[in-house]
C-alpha positions in Angstrom: 22.5 16.0 -23.9 25.9 17.2 -24.2 29.1 16.4 -26.1 27.2 15.8 -29.5 26.8 18.0 -32.5 23.7 20.2 -31.9 21.2 22.0 -34.0 20.3 25.6 -33.7 16.9 26.3 -31.9 15.8 28.5 -34.7 13.2 26.9 -36.9 13.1 23.8 -34.8 9.9 24.6 -32.9 6.7 26.4 -33.6 5.3 29.1 -31.2 4.8 27.7 -27.8 1.5 26.5 -26.6 -0.5 29.4 -25.0 -0.6 28.7 -21.3 -1.3 30.6 -18.3 0.1 28.4 -15.4 3.6 27.4 -14.3 4.3 23.8 -13.7 5.6 23.2 -10.1 7.3 20.5 -8.4 4.0 19.7 -6.7 2.3 19.3 -10.0 5.1 17.0 -11.3 4.9 14.8 -8.2 1.2 14.7 -8.4 1.5 13.4 -12.0 4.2 10.8 -10.8 7.0 12.3 -12.9 10.4 10.9 -11.6 12.6 13.6 -10.0 15.3 12.9 -12.5 13.0 14.4 -15.3 11.7 17.4 -13.3 13.9 19.7 -15.7 12.7 17.8 -18.9 11.0 20.8 -20.4 10.9 22.3 -23.9 12.9 25.2 -22.8 15.6 22.9 -21.1 15.9 20.8 -24.3 16.4 23.9 -26.4 19.0 25.1 -24.3 20.9 21.9 -24.2 20.5 21.6 -28.1 18.8 18.8 -30.1 21.0 16.5 -32.1 21.0 16.8 -35.9 19.9 13.2 -36.2 16.7 13.9 -34.4 15.9 17.5 -35.6 12.9 16.4 -37.9 11.5 14.1 -35.3 11.6 16.8 -32.5 9.9 19.1 -34.9 7.0 16.6 -35.2 6.8 16.3 -31.5 6.8 20.1 -30.8 4.0 20.5 -33.2 2.0 17.9 -31.4 2.9 19.6 -28.0 1.7 23.1 -29.5 -1.6 21.4 -30.2 -1.9 19.6 -26.9 -5.3 20.9 -26.1 -6.8 19.8 -29.3 -4.9 16.5 -29.4 -6.2 15.7 -25.8 -9.7 16.4 -26.8 -9.4 14.1 -29.8 -7.6 11.4 -27.9 -4.5 11.7 -30.2 -1.3 10.4 -28.8 2.4 9.7 -29.8 4.5 6.6 -30.0 8.2 7.4 -29.5 10.6 4.6 -30.6 14.4 4.3 -30.5 17.2 2.5 -28.8 18.4 3.3 -25.4 19.5 6.9 -24.6 17.8 8.6 -27.4 15.8 11.0 -25.1 12.5 9.3 -25.6 11.5 9.7 -22.0 12.8 13.3 -21.8 10.8 14.2 -24.8 7.6 12.3 -23.3 7.9 14.3 -20.1 8.4 17.5 -21.8 5.3 17.2 -23.8 3.5 16.0 -20.6 4.7 19.3 -19.0 3.1 21.3 -21.8 -0.2 19.5 -21.1 0.2 20.3 -17.3 0.8 24.0 -18.3 -2.7 24.0 -19.9 -4.0 22.3 -16.8 -4.9 19.2 -18.4 -4.6 16.2 -16.0 -1.5 14.0 -16.7 0.2 11.0 -15.4 3.6 9.2 -15.9 4.2 5.6 -15.2 6.8 3.1 -16.3 5.5 -0.2 -17.7 7.6 -2.1 -15.2 6.1 0.1 -12.4 2.6 -0.2 -13.4 2.5 -3.9 -13.6 4.6 -4.3 -10.4 2.1 -2.1 -8.6 -0.8 -3.9 -9.9 0.5 -7.3 -9.0 1.2 -6.2 -5.5 -2.0 -4.4 -4.8 -4.7 -6.3 -6.8 -5.6 -8.7 -4.0 -5.1 -7.0 -0.7 -5.3 -3.3 -1.5 -8.3 -3.2 -3.8 -9.2 0.4 -3.2 -5.6 1.6 -3.9 -5.5 -0.7 -7.0 -8.9 0.8 -8.3 -7.8 4.5 -7.6 -4.6 4.1 -9.8 -6.5 2.0 -12.4 -9.1 4.8 -12.8 -6.4 7.5 -13.1 -4.6 5.6 -15.8 -7.7 5.2 -17.9 -9.2 8.7 -17.2 -6.5 11.3 -17.1 -6.2 13.6 -20.2 -2.7 12.7 -21.1 -1.1 9.4 -19.9 2.7 8.7 -20.5 3.5 4.9 -20.5 7.3 4.7 -20.4 9.4 1.9 -21.8 6.7 -0.3 -23.4 8.2 -3.7 -23.7 10.7 -3.7 -20.9 8.3 -5.6 -18.7 7.8 -9.3 -18.3 4.2 -10.4 -19.3 2.1 -13.1 -17.9 -1.4 -13.7 -19.1 -2.9 -11.3 -16.4 -0.4 -8.6 -17.2 -1.2 -8.8 -20.9 -4.9 -8.7 -20.2 -4.4 -5.5 -18.1 -2.3 -3.6 -20.5 -5.1 -4.5 -23.1 -7.6 -3.2 -20.7 -5.8 0.1 -20.1 -5.1 0.8 -23.7 -8.6 -0.4 -24.8 -10.3 1.9 -22.2 -8.3 5.0 -23.4 -8.9 4.2 -26.9 -12.8 3.9 -26.3 -12.8 7.1 -24.1 -10.6 9.1 -26.6 -7.8 9.8 -24.2 -4.4 10.8 -25.2 -1.6 8.2 -24.9 2.1 8.8 -25.2 4.2 5.7 -25.4 8.0 5.3 -25.3 9.6 2.0 -26.4 12.7 0.3 -27.7 10.5 -2.1 -29.7 9.8 -1.7 -33.5 6.3 -2.3 -34.9 6.6 -6.0 -35.5 7.9 -6.6 -32.0 5.1 -4.8 -30.4 2.6 -6.8 -32.4 4.4 -10.1 -31.5 4.5 -9.2 -27.8 1.1 -7.7 -27.2 -1.0 -9.0 -30.1 -2.4 -7.5 -33.1 -5.3 -5.9 -31.3 -3.2 -3.8 -28.9 -0.9 -2.9 -31.7 -3.8 -1.9 -34.0 -5.2 0.3 -31.3 -1.9 1.9 -30.7 -1.5 2.8 -34.2 -5.1 4.2 -34.4 -4.4 6.4 -31.3 -0.9 7.5 -32.0 -0.4 7.3 -35.7 3.0 6.8 -37.5 5.8 6.3 -34.8 8.4 8.8 -34.3 11.8 7.1 -34.5 14.5 8.6 -32.7 17.9 7.6 -34.0 21.3 8.2 -32.6 24.0 7.4 -30.0 23.0 7.2 -26.4 23.0 10.6 -24.8 22.8 9.5 -21.2 26.2 10.9 -20.4 24.4 14.3 -20.4 22.1 15.8 -17.8 19.1 14.8 -19.9 
């Protein structure tokens, strides 16, 4: 995130989460974090600087990260909205890394990736299908990236409903990134899924600004 007007770190975050463990590359790989986002940490974001247009939104996100143990226990998540290049995925992974520091189980998967995997494995690779499905509904913190980018048939929609519904019932934290606004989520996935997302994630955090993808994050 470079080339834009940046805010000062002071006052932007609260004291960091108390954590005794360093997140390793092996931890990130196990959690399926893409290599592009291995350096998406709270510290790196603050070193690069947060755009003024997103200062208050990042403050909310850091507050959530500081309370990740309690939020995971309560099954409280986040819904990060914004246009392309507004650091939604970077922020989601940074929060996931805070969870991993606390030795919570976590997993990252793009919506396109999850449905592509399920469609390729559901018939001939049932054990592999079942393992990933169980991981998605049972890990402490799940990041579903780019909700709305995938093409949905009826089976896909039912499976998205199942994953979200199971995490809702089990009180498991869910972090969603999406380019869609609320009315578009409801239109694409139905009112039931949208209502559960709102119950789990609360008010969306809207990240507004020009695309920052020219930078390293």
